[in-house]
C-alpha positions as CSV (number, residue, x, y, z in Angstrom):
1,M,-182.8,17.1,113.6
2,P,-183.2,20.7,115.3
3,E,-184.2,24.0,113.0
4,T,-181.4,26.0,112.0
5,P,-181.4,29.7,112.7
6,E,-181.7,30.7,109.1
7,N,-184.8,28.2,108.9
8,R,-186.6,29.7,111.7
9,L,-186.3,33.4,110.5
10,K,-188.0,32.0,107.4
11,R,-190.7,30.2,108.9
12,L,-191.3,33.2,111.3
13,R,-191.3,35.5,108.1
14,M,-194.0,32.9,106.4
15,R,-196.4,32.8,109.1
16,S,-196.0,36.8,109.7
17,W,-197.3,37.2,105.8
18,R,-199.6,34.2,105.9
19,R,-202.2,35.1,108.5
20,G,-206.0,34.8,107.9
21,I,-206.4,38.8,107.8
22,K,-205.2,40.7,105.3
23,E,-204.7,43.7,107.6
24,M,-202.7,41.3,110.1
25,D,-200.3,40.1,106.9
26,L,-199.6,43.7,106.5
27,I,-198.6,44.4,110.3
28,L,-196.7,41.4,111.1
29,G,-195.2,40.9,107.8
30,T,-193.8,44.5,107.7
31,Y,-192.5,44.3,111.0
32,A,-190.8,40.8,110.5
33,D,-189.5,41.8,107.0
34,A,-187.9,44.8,109.1
35,E,-187.1,43.3,112.6
36,L,-186.6,39.7,112.4
37,S,-182.8,39.7,111.3
38,I,-182.0,41.9,114.3
39,M,-184.1,40.4,117.0
40,D,-182.4,39.0,120.1
41,G,-183.6,35.2,121.4
42,E,-186.0,36.7,123.8
43,T,-187.6,39.0,121.3
44,L,-187.8,36.1,118.6
45,E,-189.6,34.0,121.3
46,K,-192.1,36.5,122.2
47,F,-192.6,37.2,118.6
48,E,-193.3,33.5,117.9
49,S,-195.5,33.1,120.6
50,L,-197.9,36.3,119.2
51,L,-197.7,34.1,115.9
52,E,-199.5,31.5,117.6
53,E,-202.4,33.9,118.3
54,N,-205.6,33.7,116.3
55,D,-206.1,36.9,114.0
56,Q,-209.2,37.2,115.6
57,D,-207.8,38.0,118.7
58,L,-204.7,40.0,117.4
59,Y,-206.8,42.6,115.3
60,P,-208.5,43.9,118.5
61,W,-205.6,43.8,120.4
62,F,-203.6,46.0,117.6
63,T,-206.5,48.5,117.2
64,G,-206.8,48.8,121.2
65,Q,-210.6,47.4,120.7
66,V,-209.6,44.8,123.5
67,Q,-207.0,44.5,125.8
68,C,-204.2,42.3,124.9
69,P,-202.9,39.8,127.7
70,A,-199.7,40.7,129.7
71,K,-197.2,38.0,128.1
72,H,-198.0,39.8,124.7
73,Q,-197.9,43.8,125.7
74,Q,-194.1,44.0,125.4
75,I,-193.9,42.8,121.9
76,L,-197.1,44.2,120.7
77,A,-196.0,47.7,122.0
78,K,-192.5,47.1,119.8
79,I,-194.9,46.1,116.9
80,R,-196.8,49.3,117.2
81,D,-193.8,51.6,117.7
82,A,-192.3,50.5,114.4
83,E,-195.7,50.8,112.7
84,K,-195.8,54.4,113.4
85,F,-192.6,55.2,111.5
86,R,-193.3,53.6,108.4
C-alpha cells in the first residue's frame, strides 16, 4: 500500500526531529515544522534525501566546516536562509 501524502509529511517531520545530535534536531525539525506543508514535490525529494545523511556529516556541512556534496547544496542553502530569520 503506497504511503499517503499526509503520512509522508508526518514521517519526514519525525525524522527531522529525531536525529542523533540535538543541534540537528533543532535545525531540521524547526525547518520541517515551518516548511514541510508548503514544499513542492522536488523540494520534498531533496529534503528527504538530506535526511538520509548521518548527522556527523550534516552538522559540518551546516556549519561550513566541510563542503557539502553538490546534490544537497540547494536544500542546504534553503534551510540556512530560513534559519537566518528565526
